[in-house]
TIVO-2410 file (N, C-alpha, C; in nm, 3 decimals):
# residues 179
REC num residu      c1      c2      c3 atome chaine
REC   1      X   0.092   0.070   0.983     N      A
REC   1      X   0.080  -0.044   1.020    CA      A
REC   1      X  -0.082  -0.017   1.037     C      A
REC   2      X  -0.132   0.125   1.086     N      A
REC   2      X  -0.275   0.149   1.072    CA      A
REC   2      X  -0.351   0.136   0.940     C      A
REC   3      X  -0.279   0.225   0.847     N      A
REC   3      X  -0.320   0.184   0.693    CA      A
REC   3      X  -0.369   0.039   0.636     C      A
REC   4      X  -0.268  -0.052   0.691     N      A
REC   4      X  -0.280  -0.179   0.672    CA      A
REC   4      X  -0.400  -0.283   0.699     C      A
REC   5      X  -0.400  -0.208   0.875     N      A
REC   5      X  -0.501  -0.253   0.928    CA      A
REC   5      X  -0.642  -0.245   0.813     C      A
REC   6      X  -0.640  -0.097   0.766     N      A
REC   6      X  -0.785  -0.098   0.727    CA      A
REC   6      X  -0.833   0.038   0.729     C      A
REC   7      X  -0.780   0.134   0.768     N      A
REC   7      X  -0.784   0.263   0.768    CA      A
REC   7      X  -0.712   0.360   0.695     C      A
REC   8      X  -0.814   0.433   0.612     N      A
REC   8      X  -0.737   0.472   0.473    CA      A
REC   8      X  -0.638   0.589   0.523     C      A
REC   9      X  -0.531   0.611   0.558     N      A
REC   9      X  -0.427   0.709   0.604    CA      A
REC   9      X  -0.312   0.664   0.531     C      A
REC  10      X  -0.222   0.846   0.504     N      A
REC  10      X  -0.158   0.810   0.429    CA      A
REC  10      X   0.034   0.705   0.448     C      A
REC  11      X   0.006   0.592   0.428     N      A
REC  11      X   0.098   0.516   0.491    CA      A
REC  11      X   0.202   0.532   0.390     C      A
REC  12      X   0.166   0.528   0.256     N      A
REC  12      X   0.226   0.550   0.137    CA      A
REC  12      X   0.311   0.701   0.134     C      A
REC  13      X   0.242   0.774   0.157     N      A
REC  13      X   0.306   0.927   0.204    CA      A
REC  13      X   0.397   0.948   0.270     C      A
REC  14      X   0.391   0.851   0.402     N      A
REC  14      X   0.483   0.899   0.508    CA      A
REC  14      X   0.578   0.816   0.506     C      A
REC  15      X   0.578   0.678   0.413     N      A
REC  15      X   0.699   0.603   0.376    CA      A
REC  15      X   0.806   0.680   0.264     C      A
REC  16      X   0.707   0.778   0.205     N      A
REC  16      X   0.792   0.883   0.086    CA      A
REC  16      X   0.910   0.971   0.183     C      A
REC  17      X   0.790   1.021   0.300     N      A
REC  17      X   0.857   1.149   0.349    CA      A
REC  17      X   1.005   1.110   0.430     C      A
REC  18      X   0.966   0.976   0.472     N      A
REC  18      X   1.085   0.911   0.546    CA      A
REC  18      X   1.227   0.897   0.479     C      A
REC  19      X   1.160   0.851   0.374     N      A
REC  19      X   1.267   0.804   0.249    CA      A
REC  19      X   1.332   0.931   0.188     C      A
REC  20      X   1.275   1.019   0.198     N      A
REC  20      X   1.325   1.176   0.182    CA      A
REC  20      X   1.417   1.233   0.278     C      A
REC  21      X   1.422   1.226   0.372     N      A
REC  21      X   1.453   1.261   0.521    CA      A
REC  21      X   1.571   1.203   0.548     C      A
REC  22      X   1.589   1.026   0.500     N      A
REC  22      X   1.710   0.960   0.533    CA      A
REC  22      X   1.774   0.979   0.395     C      A
REC  23      X   1.733   1.060   0.296     N      A
REC  23      X   1.849   1.131   0.205    CA      A
REC  23      X   1.916   1.217   0.234     C      A
REC  24      X   1.856   1.270   0.320     N      A
REC  24      X   1.913   1.393   0.431    CA      A
REC  24      X   2.019   1.323   0.523     C      A
REC  25      X   1.997   1.245   0.529     N      A
REC  25      X   2.087   1.191   0.704    CA      A
REC  25      X   2.077   1.203   0.764     C      A
REC  26      X   1.870   1.205   0.803     N      A
REC  26      X   1.800   1.244   0.927    CA      A
REC  26      X   1.763   1.081   0.959     C      A
REC  27      X   1.765   0.983   0.899     N      A
REC  27      X   1.726   0.847   0.956    CA      A
REC  27      X   1.801   0.767   0.835     C      A
REC  28      X   1.838   0.616   0.868     N      A
REC  28      X   1.913   0.511   0.811    CA      A
REC  28      X   1.804   0.436   0.706     C      A
REC  29      X   1.792   0.469   0.582     N      A
REC  29      X   1.713   0.406   0.506    CA      A
REC  29      X   1.701   0.269   0.516     C      A
REC  30      X   1.785   0.145   0.560     N      A
REC  30      X   1.770   0.053   0.601    CA      A
REC  30      X   1.648   0.035   0.707     C      A
REC  31      X   1.630   0.141   0.825     N      A
REC  31      X   1.598   0.151   0.907    CA      A
REC  31      X   1.461   0.171   0.895     C      A
REC  32      X   1.433   0.278   0.784     N      A
REC  32      X   1.294   0.317   0.735    CA      A
REC  32      X   1.226   0.182   0.700     C      A
REC  33      X   1.312   0.123   0.614     N      A
REC  33      X   1.258   0.009   0.479    CA      A
REC  33      X   1.196  -0.104   0.580     C      A
REC  34      X   1.295  -0.106   0.706     N      A
REC  34      X   1.239  -0.229   0.772    CA      A
REC  34      X   1.127  -0.208   0.888     C      A
REC  35      X   1.153  -0.101   0.942     N      A
REC  35      X   1.011  -0.024   0.993    CA      A
REC  35      X   0.872  -0.083   0.966     C      A
REC  36      X   0.919   0.009   0.823     N      A
REC  36      X   0.771   0.016   0.750    CA      A
REC  36      X   0.713  -0.135   0.704     C      A
REC  37      X   0.831  -0.220   0.654     N      A
REC  37      X   0.744  -0.346   0.601    CA      A
REC  37      X   0.718  -0.435   0.713     C      A
REC  38      X   0.777  -0.454   0.837     N      A
REC  38      X   0.712  -0.504   0.967    CA      A
REC  38      X   0.580  -0.428   0.994     C      A
REC  39      X   0.602  -0.297   1.009     N      A
REC  39      X   0.433  -0.259   1.049    CA      A
REC  39      X   0.363  -0.267   0.939     C      A
REC  40      X   0.376  -0.303   0.809     N      A
REC  40      X   0.268  -0.336   0.716    CA      A
REC  40      X   0.229  -0.455   0.730     C      A
REC  41      X   0.341  -0.555   0.737     N      A
REC  41      X   0.327  -0.698   0.787    CA      A
REC  41      X   0.229  -0.710   0.907     C      A
REC  42      X   0.218  -0.636   1.009     N      A
REC  42      X   0.160  -0.627   1.104    CA      A
REC  42      X  -0.005  -0.604   1.094     C      A
REC  43      X   0.003  -0.458   1.021     N      A
REC  43      X  -0.164  -0.427   0.982    CA      A
REC  43      X  -0.216  -0.511   0.922     C      A
REC  44      X  -0.186  -0.604   0.847     N      A
REC  44      X  -0.252  -0.676   0.716    CA      A
REC  44      X  -0.294  -0.783   0.816     C      A
REC  45      X  -0.183  -0.853   0.876     N      A
REC  45      X  -0.224  -0.921   0.957    CA      A
REC  45      X  -0.358  -0.929   1.082     C      A
REC  46      X  -0.347  -0.816   1.106     N      A
REC  46      X  -0.466  -0.767   1.209    CA      A
REC  46      X  -0.552  -0.753   1.135     C      A
REC  47      X  -0.560  -0.691   1.050     N      A
REC  47      X  -0.703  -0.689   0.927    CA      A
REC  47      X  -0.740  -0.836   0.913     C      A
REC  48      X  -0.656  -0.913   0.826     N      A
REC  48      X  -0.691  -1.045   0.804    CA      A
REC  48      X  -0.775  -1.131   0.906     C      A
REC  49      X  -0.689  -1.105   1.062     N      A
REC  49      X  -0.764  -1.187   1.129    CA      A
REC  49      X  -0.870  -1.136   1.228     C      A
REC  50      X  -0.869  -1.014   1.242     N      A
REC  50      X  -1.034  -0.952   1.324    CA      A
REC  50      X  -1.130  -0.930   1.231     C      A
REC  51      X  -1.057  -0.867   1.106     N      A
REC  51      X  -1.163  -0.799   1.015    CA      A
REC  51      X  -1.258  -0.929   0.919     C      A
REC  52      X  -1.116  -1.003   0.852     N      A
REC  52      X  -1.179  -1.124   0.767    CA      A
REC  52      X  -1.208  -1.225   0.809     C      A
REC  53      X  -1.138  -1.265   0.925     N      A
REC  53      X  -1.165  -1.396   0.944    CA      A
REC  53      X  -1.255  -1.408   1.049     C      A
REC  54      X  -1.213  -1.314   1.208     N      A
REC  54      X  -1.336  -1.338   1.324    CA      A
REC  54      X  -1.461  -1.233   1.293     C      A
REC  55      X  -1.450  -1.120   1.263     N      A
REC  55      X  -1.533  -1.014   1.214    CA      A
REC  55      X  -1.650  -1.088   1.091     C      A
REC  56      X  -1.571  -1.114   0.996     N      A
REC  56      X  -1.635  -1.202   0.867    CA      A
REC  56      X  -1.729  -1.067   0.814     C      A
REC  57      X  -1.842  -1.173   0.771     N      A
REC  57      X  -1.927  -1.102   0.722    CA      A
REC  57      X  -2.040  -1.039   0.828     C      A
REC  58      X  -2.029  -1.104   0.906     N      A
REC  58      X  -2.131  -1.033   0.998    CA      A
REC  58      X  -2.105  -0.867   1.019     C      A
REC  59      X  -1.941  -0.813   1.021     N      A
REC  59      X  -1.913  -0.667   1.024    CA      A
REC  59      X  -2.020  -0.628   0.872     C      A
REC  60      X  -2.016  -0.675   0.787     N      A
REC  60      X  -2.066  -0.591   0.665    CA      A
REC  60      X  -2.214  -0.592   0.653     C      A
REC  61      X  -2.276  -0.678   0.730     N      A
REC  61      X  -2.408  -0.690   0.753    CA      A
REC  61      X  -2.461  -0.632   0.844     C      A
REC  62      X  -2.375  -0.589   0.907     N      A
REC  62      X  -2.452  -0.461   1.045    CA      A
REC  62      X  -2.532  -0.323   0.974     C      A
REC  63      X  -2.464  -0.247   0.887     N      A
REC  63      X  -2.535  -0.132   0.839    CA      A
REC  63      X  -2.574  -0.181   0.694     C      A
REC  64      X  -2.724  -0.142   0.665     N      A
REC  64      X  -2.715  -0.165   0.476    CA      A
REC  64      X  -2.691  -0.073   0.406     C      A
REC  65      X  -2.617   0.007   0.401     N      A
REC  65      X  -2.545   0.080   0.336    CA      A
REC  65      X  -2.408  -0.017   0.315     C      A
REC  66      X  -2.337  -0.066   0.369     N      A
REC  66      X  -2.206  -0.147   0.380    CA      A
REC  66      X  -2.256  -0.298   0.315     C      A
REC  67      X  -2.391  -0.341   0.382     N      A
REC  67      X  -2.428  -0.481   0.352    CA      A
REC  67      X  -2.463  -0.477   0.164     C      A
REC  68      X  -2.515  -0.399   0.152     N      A
REC  68      X  -2.539  -0.365  -0.032    CA      A
REC  68      X  -2.387  -0.324  -0.094     C      A
REC  69      X  -2.309  -0.298  -0.042     N      A
REC  69      X  -2.200  -0.257  -0.117    CA      A
REC  69      X  -2.140  -0.436  -0.082     C      A
REC  70      X  -2.095  -0.452   0.020     N      A
REC  70      X  -2.064  -0.596   0.036    CA      A
REC  70      X  -2.140  -0.681  -0.044     C      A
REC  71      X  -2.226  -0.694  -0.083     N      A
REC  71      X  -2.328  -0.807  -0.166    CA      A
REC  71      X  -2.289  -0.772  -0.312     C      A
REC  72      X  -2.283  -0.668  -0.360     N      A
REC  72      X  -2.201  -0.625  -0.494    CA      A
REC  72      X  -2.091  -0.641  -0.506     C      A
REC  73      X  -2.024  -0.628  -0.404     N      A
REC  73      X  -1.843  -0.647  -0.438    CA      A
REC  73      X  -1.782  -0.746  -0.393     C      A
REC  74      X  -1.818  -0.823  -0.271     N      A
REC  74      X  -1.734  -0.887  -0.206    CA      A
REC  74      X  -1.737  -1.071  -0.323     C      A
REC  75      X  -1.847  -1.113  -0.368     N      A
REC  75      X  -1.855  -1.217  -0.426    CA      A
REC  75      X  -1.750  -1.222  -0.535     C      A
REC  76      X  -1.742  -1.099  -0.628     N      A
REC  76      X  -1.605  -1.091  -0.730    CA      A
REC  76      X  -1.491  -1.109  -0.641     C      A
REC  77      X  -1.441  -1.034  -0.560     N      A
REC  77      X  -1.334  -0.999  -0.500    CA      A
REC  77      X  -1.299  -1.131  -0.415     C      A
REC  78      X  -1.403  -1.240  -0.372     N      A
REC  78      X  -1.364  -1.347  -0.352    CA      A
REC  78      X  -1.330  -1.439  -0.446     C      A
REC  79      X  -1.387  -1.414  -0.537     N      A
REC  79      X  -1.379  -1.526  -0.683    CA      A
REC  79      X  -1.242  -1.496  -0.651     C      A
REC  80      X  -1.203  -1.344  -0.739     N      A
REC  80      X  -1.045  -1.329  -0.759    CA      A
REC  80      X  -0.920  -1.389  -0.626     C      A
REC  81      X  -0.962  -1.377  -0.525     N      A
REC  81      X  -0.874  -1.398  -0.436    CA      A
REC  81      X  -0.842  -1.557  -0.448     C      A
REC  82      X  -1.003  -1.656  -0.444     N      A
REC  82      X  -0.985  -1.770  -0.476    CA      A
REC  82      X  -0.878  -1.844  -0.578     C      A
REC  83      X  -0.920  -1.755  -0.666     N      A
REC  83      X  -0.831  -1.805  -0.784    CA      A
REC  83      X  -0.703  -1.750  -0.821     C      A
REC  84      X  -0.626  -1.598  -0.768     N      A
REC  84      X  -0.514  -1.547  -0.761    CA      A
REC  84      X  -0.507  -1.485  -0.633     C      A
REC  85      X  -0.537  -1.574  -0.571     N      A
REC  85      X  -0.489  -1.504  -0.395    CA      A
REC  85      X  -0.352  -1.478  -0.391     C      A
REC  86      X  -0.218  -1.553  -0.378     N      A
REC  86      X  -0.109  -1.484  -0.361    CA      A
REC  86      X  -0.061  -1.372  -0.453     C      A
REC  87      X  -0.105  -1.384  -0.535     N      A
REC  87      X  -0.076  -1.267  -0.680    CA      A
REC  87      X  -0.145  -1.139  -0.606     C      A
REC  88      X  -0.271  -1.186  -0.570     N      A
REC  88      X  -0.328  -1.044  -0.538    CA      A
REC  88      X  -0.330  -0.986  -0.411     C      A
REC  89      X  -0.258  -1.073  -0.301     N      A
REC  89      X  -0.199  -1.007  -0.203    CA      A
REC  89      X  -0.108  -0.906  -0.232     C      A
REC  90      X  -0.007  -0.988  -0.285     N      A
REC  90      X   0.157  -0.947  -0.306    CA      A
REC  90      X   0.119  -0.824  -0.373     C      A
REC  91      X   0.071  -0.791  -0.503     N      A
REC  91      X   0.042  -0.682  -0.604    CA      A
REC  91      X  -0.047  -0.570  -0.554     C      A
REC  92      X  -0.132  -0.644  -0.406     N      A
REC  92      X  -0.224  -0.571  -0.375    CA      A
REC  92      X  -0.130  -0.436  -0.297     C      A
REC  93      X  -0.040  -0.455  -0.257     N      A
REC  93      X   0.018  -0.412  -0.174    CA      A
REC  93      X   0.106  -0.231  -0.249     C      A
REC  94      X   0.084  -0.268  -0.391     N      A
REC  94      X   0.126  -0.153  -0.481    CA      A
REC  94      X   0.007  -0.069  -0.528     C      A
REC  95      X  -0.133  -0.123  -0.497     N      A
REC  95      X  -0.239  -0.010  -0.524    CA      A
REC  95      X  -0.326   0.024  -0.426     C      A
REC  96      X  -0.360   0.184  -0.427     N      A
REC  96      X  -0.403   0.238  -0.329    CA      A
REC  96      X  -0.504   0.129  -0.227     C      A
REC  97      X  -0.616   0.151  -0.333     N      A
REC  97      X  -0.749   0.105  -0.229    CA      A
REC  97      X  -0.693  -0.057  -0.179     C      A
REC  98      X  -0.638  -0.164  -0.258     N      A
REC  98      X  -0.594  -0.288  -0.212    CA      A
REC  98      X  -0.528  -0.300  -0.123     C      A
REC  99      X  -0.443  -0.186  -0.110     N      A
REC  99      X  -0.350  -0.201   0.006    CA      A
REC  99      X  -0.435  -0.184   0.165     C      A
REC 100      X  -0.528  -0.165   0.135     N      A
REC 100      X  -0.586  -0.156   0.312    CA      A
REC 100      X  -0.670  -0.249   0.286     C      A
REC 101      X  -0.765  -0.338   0.188     N      A
REC 101      X  -0.834  -0.394   0.214    CA      A
REC 101      X  -0.832  -0.569   0.161     C      A
REC 102      X  -0.726  -0.571   0.105     N      A
REC 102      X  -0.701  -0.728   0.061    CA      A
REC 102      X  -0.684  -0.815   0.157     C      A
REC 103      X  -0.635  -0.778   0.268     N      A
REC 103      X  -0.611  -0.840   0.410    CA      A
REC 103      X  -0.785  -0.893   0.435     C      A
REC 104      X  -0.810  -0.813   0.417     N      A
REC 104      X  -0.997  -0.854   0.465    CA      A
REC 104      X  -1.027  -0.961   0.393     C      A
REC 105      X  -1.034  -0.909   0.263     N      A
REC 105      X  -1.078  -1.043   0.145    CA      A
REC 105      X  -0.995  -1.114   0.164     C      A
REC 106      X  -0.870  -1.151   0.192     N      A
REC 106      X  -0.793  -1.292   0.205    CA      A
REC 106      X  -0.879  -1.361   0.327     C      A
REC 107      X  -0.885  -1.297   0.452     N      A
REC 107      X  -0.962  -1.350   0.557    CA      A
REC 107      X  -1.071  -1.404   0.565     C      A
REC 108      X  -1.173  -1.297   0.466     N      A
REC 108      X  -1.317  -1.357   0.421    CA      A
REC 108      X  -1.278  -1.494   0.346     C      A
REC 109      X  -1.231  -1.476   0.283     N      A
REC 109      X  -1.196  -1.549   0.169    CA      A
REC 109      X  -1.148  -1.700   0.193     C      A
REC 110      X  -1.130  -1.714   0.337     N      A
REC 110      X  -1.060  -1.844   0.415    CA      A
REC 110      X  -0.947  -1.842   0.336     C      A
REC 111      X  -0.824  -1.769   0.273     N      A
REC 111      X  -0.766  -1.791   0.259    CA      A
REC 111      X  -0.629  -1.847   0.350     C      A
REC 112      X  -0.579  -1.984   0.303     N      A
REC 112      X  -0.465  -2.035   0.411    CA      A
REC 112      X  -0.376  -1.914   0.509     C      A
REC 113      X  -0.365  -1.860   0.632     N      A
REC 113      X  -0.293  -1.805   0.684    CA      A
REC 113      X  -0.153  -1.809   0.617     C      A
REC 114      X  -0.131  -1.924   0.644     N      A
REC 114      X   0.036  -1.929   0.606    CA      A
REC 114      X   0.110  -1.901   0.473     C      A
REC 115      X   0.003  -1.901   0.367     N      A
REC 115      X   0.043  -1.873   0.236    CA      A
REC 115      X  -0.030  -1.724   0.251     C      A
REC 116      X  -0.122  -1.666   0.323     N      A
REC 116      X  -0.110  -1.523   0.340    CA      A
REC 116      X   0.015  -1.478   0.389     C      A
REC 117      X   0.065  -1.510   0.517     N      A
REC 117      X   0.153  -1.470   0.590    CA      A
REC 117      X   0.288  -1.454   0.467     C      A
REC 118      X   0.333  -1.557   0.383     N      A
REC 118      X   0.437  -1.568   0.338    CA      A
REC 118      X   0.405  -1.443   0.204     C      A
REC 119      X   0.273  -1.465   0.106     N      A
REC 119      X   0.247  -1.344   0.010    CA      A
REC 119      X   0.271  -1.234   0.085     C      A
REC 120      X   0.211  -1.185   0.208     N      A
REC 120      X   0.173  -1.077   0.232    CA      A
REC 120      X   0.361  -1.007   0.294     C      A
REC 121      X   0.420  -1.097   0.339     N      A
REC 121      X   0.592  -1.030   0.414    CA      A
REC 121      X   0.650  -1.040   0.254     C      A
REC 122      X   0.639  -1.088   0.133     N      A
REC 122      X   0.699  -1.107   0.062    CA      A
REC 122      X   0.637  -0.925  -0.012     C      A
REC 123      X   0.536  -0.899  -0.054     N      A
REC 123      X   0.462  -0.767  -0.102    CA      A
REC 123      X   0.533  -0.644  -0.024     C      A
REC 124      X   0.507  -0.698   0.132     N      A
REC 124      X   0.541  -0.585   0.168    CA      A
REC 124      X   0.661  -0.550   0.196     C      A
REC 125      X   0.796  -0.609   0.214     N      A
REC 125      X   0.886  -0.598   0.177    CA      A
REC 125      X   0.925  -0.617   0.035     C      A
REC 126      X   0.855  -0.565  -0.098     N      A
REC 126      X   0.892  -0.542  -0.222    CA      A
REC 126      X   0.836  -0.407  -0.193     C      A
REC 127      X   0.752  -0.384  -0.145     N      A
REC 127      X   0.663  -0.219  -0.156    CA      A
REC 127      X   0.759  -0.141  -0.089     C      A
REC 128      X   0.773  -0.212   0.024     N      A
REC 128      X   0.862  -0.094   0.151    CA      A
REC 128      X   1.023  -0.039   0.067     C      A
REC 129      X   1.041  -0.169   0.013     N      A
REC 129      X   1.201  -0.153  -0.057    CA      A
REC 129      X   1.192  -0.044  -0.156     C      A
REC 130      X   1.122  -0.108  -0.248     N      A
REC 130      X   1.105  -0.007  -0.371    CA      A
REC 130      X   1.044   0.151  -0.337     C      A
REC 131      X   0.960   0.124  -0.304     N      A
REC 131      X   0.942   0.311  -0.264    CA      A
REC 131      X   1.005   0.403  -0.177     C      A
REC 132      X   1.061   0.295  -0.078     N      A
REC 132      X   1.161   0.348   0.008    CA      A
REC 132      X   1.277   0.422  -0.039     C      A
REC 133      X   1.341   0.316  -0.158     N      A
REC 133      X   1.497   0.377  -0.220    CA      A
REC 133      X   1.425   0.472  -0.371     C      A
REC 134      X   1.340   0.440  -0.383     N      A
REC 134      X   1.283   0.560  -0.496    CA      A
REC 134      X   1.263   0.720  -0.443     C      A
REC 135      X   1.243   0.723  -0.312     N      A
REC 135      X   1.201   0.851  -0.257    CA      A
REC 135      X   1.335   0.878  -0.190     C      A
REC 136      X   1.436   0.761  -0.151     N      A
REC 136      X   1.561   0.793  -0.101    CA      A
REC 136      X   1.636   0.838  -0.214     C      A
REC 137      X   1.647   0.797  -0.358     N      A
REC 137      X   1.779   0.840  -0.426    CA      A
REC 137      X   1.679   1.001  -0.502     C      A
REC 138      X   1.557   0.998  -0.520     N      A
REC 138      X   1.518   1.114  -0.568    CA      A
REC 138      X   1.508   1.228  -0.479     C      A
REC 139      X   1.516   1.181  -0.330     N      A
REC 139      X   1.515   1.313  -0.267    CA      A
REC 139      X   1.665   1.367  -0.262     C      A
REC 140      X   1.769   1.279  -0.250     N      A
REC 140      X   1.889   1.297  -0.261    CA      A
REC 140      X   1.922   1.407  -0.427     C      A
REC 141      X   1.846   1.329  -0.505     N      A
REC 141      X   1.885   1.398  -0.619    CA      A
REC 141      X   1.831   1.513  -0.641     C      A
REC 142      X   1.701   1.548  -0.568     N      A
REC 142      X   1.645   1.672  -0.544    CA      A
REC 142      X   1.739   1.773  -0.468     C      A
REC 143      X   1.781   1.748  -0.390     N      A
REC 143      X   1.872   1.812  -0.319    CA      A
REC 143      X   2.007   1.863  -0.366     C      A
REC 144      X   2.040   1.780  -0.457     N      A
REC 144      X   2.186   1.773  -0.520    CA      A
REC 144      X   2.114   1.903  -0.615     C      A
REC 145      X   2.027   1.904  -0.713     N      A
REC 145      X   1.946   1.957  -0.824    CA      A
REC 145      X   1.917   2.120  -0.747     C      A
REC 146      X   1.880   2.090  -0.626     N      A
REC 146      X   1.864   2.251  -0.589    CA      A
REC 146      X   1.986   2.315  -0.553     C      A
REC 147      X   2.067   2.257  -0.461     N      A
REC 147      X   2.226   2.326  -0.467    CA      A
REC 147      X   2.278   2.357  -0.562     C      A
REC 148      X   2.273   2.286  -0.664     N      A
REC 148      X   2.378   2.300  -0.785    CA      A
REC 148      X   2.293   2.415  -0.870     C      A
REC 149      X   2.179   2.384  -0.881     N      A
REC 149      X   2.091   2.471  -0.971    CA      A
REC 149      X   2.002   2.574  -0.930     C      A
REC 150      X   1.997   2.591  -0.804     N      A
REC 150      X   1.894   2.676  -0.729    CA      A
REC 150      X   1.738   2.662  -0.798     C      A
REC 151      X   1.680   2.780  -0.769     N      A
REC 151      X   1.522   2.745  -0.807    CA      A
REC 151      X   1.473   2.721  -0.888     C      A
REC 152      X   1.544   2.732  -1.017     N      A
REC 152      X   1.531   2.663  -1.177    CA      A
REC 152      X   1.471   2.533  -1.113     C      A
REC 153      X   1.580   2.459  -1.038     N      A
REC 153      X   1.538   2.300  -1.022    CA      A
REC 153      X   1.425   2.288  -0.951     C      A
REC 154      X   1.409   2.346  -0.851     N      A
REC 154      X   1.260   2.344  -0.747    CA      A
REC 154      X   1.159   2.335  -0.865     C      A
REC 155      X   1.126   2.480  -0.933     N      A
REC 155      X   1.019   2.448  -1.067    CA      A
REC 155      X   1.012   2.319  -1.184     C      A
REC 156      X   1.165   2.287  -1.215     N      A
REC 156      X   1.153   2.186  -1.262    CA      A
REC 156      X   1.107   2.026  -1.182     C      A
REC 157      X   1.138   2.006  -1.093     N      A
REC 157      X   1.098   1.944  -0.944    CA      A
REC 157      X   0.958   1.939  -0.970     C      A
REC 158      X   0.897   2.055  -0.943     N      A
REC 158      X   0.764   2.069  -0.900    CA      A
REC 158      X   0.677   1.997  -1.073     C      A
REC 159      X   0.708   2.030  -1.185     N      A
REC 159      X   0.695   2.015  -1.294    CA      A
REC 159      X   0.691   1.808  -1.287     C      A
REC 160      X   0.789   1.796  -1.271     N      A
REC 160      X   0.802   1.645  -1.288    CA      A
REC 160      X   0.693   1.556  -1.136     C      A
REC 161      X   0.689   1.617  -1.045     N      A
REC 161      X   0.668   1.556  -0.938    CA      A
REC 161      X   0.481   1.583  -0.969     C      A
REC 162      X   0.403   1.628  -1.045     N      A
REC 162      X   0.305   1.667  -1.080    CA      A
REC 162      X   0.256   1.572  -1.211     C      A
REC 163      X   0.363   1.582  -1.290     N      A
REC 163      X   0.359   1.439  -1.410    CA      A
REC 163      X   0.393   1.374  -1.320     C      A
REC 164      X   0.424   1.317  -1.266     N      A
REC 164      X   0.430   1.163  -1.223    CA      A
REC 164      X   0.330   1.128  -1.129     C      A
REC 165      X   0.288   1.232  -1.068     N      A
REC 165      X   0.153   1.181  -0.964    CA      A
REC 165      X   0.014   1.170  -1.085     C      A
REC 166      X   0.009   1.238  -1.139     N      A
REC 166      X  -0.106   1.223  -1.289    CA      A
REC 166      X  -0.067   1.086  -1.356     C      A
REC 167      X   0.016   1.059  -1.355     N      A
REC 167      X   0.065   0.916  -1.467    CA      A
REC 167      X  -0.042   0.785  -1.350     C      A
REC 168      X   0.051   0.785  -1.210     N      A
REC 168      X   0.023   0.724  -1.132    CA      A
REC 168      X  -0.118   0.744  -1.111     C      A
REC 169      X  -0.222   0.822  -1.098     N      A
REC 169      X  -0.353   0.836  -1.059    CA      A
REC 169      X  -0.411   0.765  -1.187     C      A
REC 170      X  -0.368   0.780  -1.283     N      A
REC 170      X  -0.448   0.709  -1.430    CA      A
REC 170      X  -0.407   0.582  -1.424     C      A
REC 171      X  -0.280   0.546  -1.363     N      A
REC 171      X  -0.220   0.421  -1.378    CA      A
REC 171      X  -0.313   0.320  -1.262     C      A
REC 172      X  -0.358   0.368  -1.162     N      A
REC 172      X  -0.452   0.308  -1.049    CA      A
REC 172      X  -0.548   0.305  -1.049     C      A
REC 173      X  -0.628   0.420  -1.129     N      A
REC 173      X  -0.786   0.433  -1.205    CA      A
REC 173      X  -0.776   0.294  -1.274     C      A
REC 174      X  -0.732   0.220  -1.384     N      A
REC 174      X  -0.723   0.139  -1.470    CA      A
REC 174      X  -0.694   0.050  -1.386     C      A
REC 175      X  -0.603   0.002  -1.288     N      A
REC 175      X  -0.613  -0.092  -1.198    CA      A
REC 175      X  -0.717  -0.117  -1.112     C      A
REC 176      X  -0.768  -0.037  -1.105     N      A
REC 176      X  -0.915  -0.019  -0.965    CA      A
REC 176      X  -1.011  -0.073  -1.040     C      A
REC 177      X  -0.997  -0.036  -1.192     N      A
REC 177      X  -1.156  -0.059  -1.316    CA      A
REC 177      X  -1.117  -0.208  -1.362     C      A
REC 178      X  -1.018  -0.261  -1.338     N      A
REC 178      X  -0.998  -0.398  -1.380    CA      A
REC 178      X  -1.072  -0.489  -1.260     C      A
REC 179      X  -1.021  -0.448  -1.160     N      A
REC 179      X  -1.125  -0.561  -1.067    CA      A
REC 179      X  -1.295  -0.512  -1.035     C      A
***
């Protein structure tokens, strides 16, 4: 919830960790997904209202360095939001930097709240379900492999995780470069 409000904390990492813990029987994966989706929606709505709608541009004009950044970035972001608002809110949930800024931009650009709420809820549920289930089934598969193959599977798992991390970083950089 705090990450979705706008403070860059490792929300996705927490979801992955709890998904893996659920695969070990410590939690219900349905509960992990539901709590994550609800927290993401609450945090995004707080960011939409408190930072985007109520704080608005005045928040960005408080500090010179932030104002310069806002003057350069916000007009383009608001234009994208006006053209592709729903898609941006939905898919923004899956991109690291957008995950905690898209709600602000939606509020600043005066996106209709009901429209924001719909796309935000859809994105939060899709994101929590996708990442949660990937972590759940990956964690279960990793535990089975370690039990079956021992330390060799740990080495292979580390290689797969590092390769996946590298691929994700490249995909995210390309996505961020397009904005």
